[in-house]
C-alpha positions in Angstrom: 0.0 0.0 0.0 2.8 2.4 0.9 4.6 1.7 -2.5 1.3 2.3 -4.4 0.7 5.6 -2.6 4.3 6.7 -3.3 4.0 5.8 -7.0 0.6 7.7 -7.2 2.3 10.8 -5.8 5.1 10.5 -8.3 2.6 10.1 -11.2 0.5 13.0 -9.8 3.6 15.2 -9.7 4.5 14.3 -13.2 1.0 15.0 -14.4 0.9 18.5 -12.9 4.4 19.2 -14.1 3.6 18.3 -17.7 0.3 20.1 -17.6 1.9 23.3 -16.3 5.1 23.4 -18.3 4.8 21.3 -21.5 4.2 24.1 -24.1 1.7 26.1 -22.0 -1.5 27.2 -23.8 -1.0 30.7 -25.0 -3.6 33.4 -24.5 -3.0 35.9 -27.3 -5.0 39.1 -26.6 -5.1 39.9 -30.3 -7.7 37.1 -30.6 -11.1 38.6 -30.1 -12.4 35.5 -28.2 -9.5 35.6 -25.8 -9.9 39.3 -25.1 -13.6 38.8 -24.4 -12.8 36.3 -21.6 -9.7 38.1 -20.3 -9.5 40.0 -17.0 -8.3 42.9 -19.2 -11.6 43.1 -21.1 -12.6 46.2 -19.2 -9.6 48.0 -20.8 -10.6 47.1 -24.4 -11.1 50.8 -25.5 -7.5 51.4 -24.6 -6.0 48.1 -25.4 -7.5 47.5 -28.8 -5.9 50.4 -30.7 -2.5 49.3 -29.4 -3.2 45.7 -30.6 -4.2 47.1 -34.0 -1.0 49.2 -34.1 1.0 46.0 -33.3 -0.6 44.1 -36.1 0.2 46.8 -38.7 3.9 46.9 -38.0 6.5 45.4 -40.4 8.0 43.0 -38.0 11.0 40.9 -39.1 11.1 37.3 -38.0 14.6 36.6 -36.5 15.9 33.5 -34.7 18.7 32.3 -32.4 19.7 28.9 -31.2 19.5 28.2 -27.5 22.2 26.4 -25.6 20.2 23.2 -25.6 19.7 23.4 -29.4 16.1 24.8 -29.4 15.4 27.3 -32.2 13.9 30.5 -30.7 12.0 33.0 -32.8 11.4 36.7 -32.2 9.9 39.8 -33.7 12.3 42.6 -34.6 11.2 46.2 -35.4 14.3 48.1 -36.5 14.6 51.9 -36.6 17.1 53.7 -38.8 20.1 54.8 -36.7 18.4 53.7 -33.5 20.6 54.4 -30.5 18.4 52.3 -28.1 16.9 48.9 -28.4 14.4 47.4 -25.9 14.4 43.7 -25.6 10.8 42.9 -24.4 10.0 39.5 -22.9 6.4 38.4 -22.3 5.1 36.3 -19.4 4.0 32.7 -18.9 1.3 31.6 -21.3 1.4 35.0 -23.0 2.6 36.4 -26.4 4.6 39.4 -27.6 1.3 41.1 -28.7 0.4 41.4 -25.0 3.1 44.0 -24.6 1.6 46.2 -27.3 1.0 49.2 -25.1 4.6 49.6 -24.0 5.9 48.5 -27.4 4.0 51.3 -29.2 5.2 53.9 -26.7 8.8 52.8 -27.1 8.5 52.7 -30.9 7.1 56.2 -31.0 10.2 57.4 -29.1 12.4 56.0 -31.9 13.6 52.9 -30.1 14.2 49.6 -31.9 12.3 46.7 -30.5 13.0 43.0 -30.2 10.2 40.8 -28.8 11.1 37.1 -28.5 8.7 34.3 -28.2 9.8 32.6 -25.0 10.8 29.0 -25.2 7.9 26.6 -25.6 5.6 29.5 -26.6 4.4 30.2 -30.2 6.9 29.3 -32.9 9.9 29.1 -30.5 11.2 25.6 -29.9 11.8 23.8 -26.6 9.3 21.4 -25.1 9.1 22.9 -21.6 8.7 26.4 -20.2 11.2 26.8 -17.3 9.9 29.8 -15.4 12.9 31.9 -16.3 15.7 29.4 -15.4 16.5 28.4 -19.0 14.9 31.6 -20.4 17.6 33.8 -18.8 20.3 31.9 -20.8 18.1 32.3 -23.9 18.0 36.0 -23.2 21.8 36.1 -23.4 21.6 34.7 -26.9 19.1 37.5 -27.8 21.4 40.1 -26.4 24.2 38.8 -28.6 21.8 39.0 -31.6 21.0 42.6 -30.8 24.7 43.4 -30.7 25.0 42.0 -34.2 22.0 43.9 -35.5 22.6 47.2 -33.7 26.3 47.5 -32.7 26.8 50.3 -30.3 23.1 50.7 -29.3 22.1 51.0 -25.7 20.2 47.8 -24.7 17.3 47.8 -22.2 15.8 44.6 -20.9 12.1 44.8 -20.3 9.9 41.9 -19.0 6.5 41.2 -17.6 5.7 38.4 -15.2 8.0 35.5 -16.2 9.7 37.9 -18.6 10.5 40.2 -15.7 12.1 37.4 -13.7 14.0 36.4 -16.8 15.3 39.9 -17.4 16.5 40.3 -13.8 18.1 36.9 -13.6 19.8 37.6 -16.9 21.3 40.8 -15.5 22.9 38.8 -12.7 24.5 36.0 -14.8 28.3 36.3 -14.9 28.6 36.1 -18.7 25.8 38.4 -19.7 26.9 41.1 -22.2 26.7 44.7 -20.9 23.2 46.2 -20.7 22.0 49.7 -19.9 19.0 49.1 -17.7 16.3 46.6 -16.7 12.6 47.3 -16.4 10.7 44.6 -14.4 6.9 44.6 -14.4 5.4 42.1 -12.0 8.3 39.8 -11.2 8.3 37.0 -8.7 11.1 36.2 -6.3 11.8 32.8 -7.7 10.3 29.8 -9.5 9.8 27.8 -6.3 8.1 30.7 -4.5 5.7 31.4 -7.3 4.8 27.7 -7.5 4.1 27.7 -3.8 1.9 30.8 -4.1 -0.1 29.3 -7.0 -0.7 26.0 -5.3 -1.6 27.5 -1.9 -3.5 30.6 -2.9 -5.0 30.0 -6.3 -5.4 26.2 -6.5 -6.1 25.8 -2.7 -3.9 22.7 -2.6 -1.6 21.3 0.1 1.9 22.4 -0.8 3.8 19.4 0.7 4.8 17.1 -0.9 3.7 18.1 -4.4 5.9 21.2 -4.5 8.9 19.1 -3.7 8.0 16.7 -6.5 7.5 19.6 -9.0 11.0 20.9 -8.0 12.4 17.4 -8.5 11.0 17.1 -11.9 12.2 20.6 -12.7 15.7 19.5 -11.8 15.4 16.4 -14.0 13.9 18.2 -17.0 15.4 21.7 -16.8 18.7 20.6 -15.3 18.2 23.5 -12.9 16.9 23.4 -9.3 13.9 25.8 -9.0 14.7 26.6 -5.4 18.2 27.8 -6.3 17.2 30.9 -8.2 16.1 33.6 -5.7 16.3 37.2 -6.8 16.4 38.3 -3.2 19.8 36.7 -2.9 21.3 37.4 -6.3 20.4 41.0 -6.6 21.5 41.6 -3.0 25.0 40.1 -3.7 25.6 41.6 -7.2 25.3 45.1 -8.6 23.7 45.2 -12.0 22.5 47.9 -14.4 19.8 50.3 -13.0 16.4 48.7 -12.4 12.9 50.1 -12.6 10.6 47.9 -10.6 6.9 48.0 -11.5 4.0 46.1 -9.9 0.2 46.4 -9.6 -1.0 46.5 -6.0 -4.1 44.4 -7.0 -2.1 41.6 -8.6 -3.5 38.3 -7.4 -1.3 36.1 -9.7 2.0 37.4 -8.5 1.8 39.2 -5.1 3.0 42.8 -5.1 5.0 41.9 -2.0 7.4 39.8 -4.1 8.6 42.9 -6.1 8.8 44.9 -2.9 11.0 42.3 -1.3 13.3 42.1 -4.3 13.5 45.9 -4.7 14.3 46.4 -1.0 17.4 44.3 -1.1 18.6 45.2 -4.7 22.1 46.6 -4.5 21.9 48.4 -7.8 20.4 51.8 -8.5 16.7 51.3 -8.5 13.3 53.0 -8.8 10.1 51.4 -7.6 6.6 52.2 -8.9 3.6 50.5 -7.4 0.4 51.1 -9.4 -2.2 51.0 -6.7 -5.3 50.1 -8.9 -3.6 47.8 -11.3 -3.9 44.0 -11.5 -1.4 41.5 -13.0 0.8 43.2 -15.6 -1.9 45.9 -16.1 -0.1 49.0 -15.0 0.1 50.4 -18.6 -3.7 50.1 -18.8 -4.8 51.0 -15.3 -2.6 54.0 -14.7 -1.2 54.8 -18.2 -0.2 58.4 -17.5 1.8 57.6 -14.4 3.2 54.4 -15.8 4.6 56.0 -19.0 5.8 59.0 -17.0 7.8 56.7 -14.8 9.2 54.9 -17.8 10.2 58.1 -19.5 11.9 59.6 -16.5 13.8 56.4 -15.7 15.0 55.9 -19.3 15.9 59.5 -19.8 18.0 59.4 -16.7 19.9 56.2 -17.4 20.4 56.9 -21.1 21.7 60.4 -20.4 24.2 59.0 -18.0 24.9 55.4 -18.8 26.2 53.5 -15.8 29.7 52.2 -15.6 29.6 48.5 -16.4 29.7 46.3 -13.2 32.5 44.4 -15.0 34.6 47.5 -15.3 37.1 47.9 -12.4 
């Protein structure tokens, strides 16, 4: 009986792991049916023009090869003689189109844009999403690609949800090429912590021992231990490029407290903006004026006085 119960737990853990991370279902807001059932439906009058703008742009399909051989695809919108490129990374189960509000704003300022499809999303290869553990290494490949396409341009990493964690983790990796700034919208502290939050607060499940099983399968499949990537430790120990932390106070998917914890210990120059009335990754919609004002002030400051690279003595 004990053996049967143990085996059932292992199969249950594998079932949940596969369901959550094997090519997650993508909810693309440019699909009318998806938008109708989305929590952002109330922002349709603001969101729809940005989605239409996104669809009309002449995006170039570019690709890189990840360290594990997966072919990753992204959308590139060049600008003649662009001095700044923003590498924008979407969240779990999301798509580049969901970043249309910020992408349009950045494009109107003359910035070049690169919006990758995260691994296991859309046309990008890779069987499993890894909550930013493998995606951070993928981001390094995209940075190298930007350096080829726009040599000499300032590079800003932007991310929402999983993309935010990916951007911050990328900035702390030792072999990441120099970047100018990081903009994090709705990050979580680490993969293990967000798994615990989802299981306990959204799915109303007992955390033990399923969380430990999910982490075990993560180690086996991703070759990375989910509990070993905590931004509260890495950002405290290492100075990176300046960071703008953004989070919606009403975010029930990723608690606002996670960004506040990370921002509190971050050793780098940082600015924190909490959108009091915004939900998950909805600050551009819920408080557009303040949100874009914060972006503009932050980027103008760091681009006018680029920081000395942490790698430079």
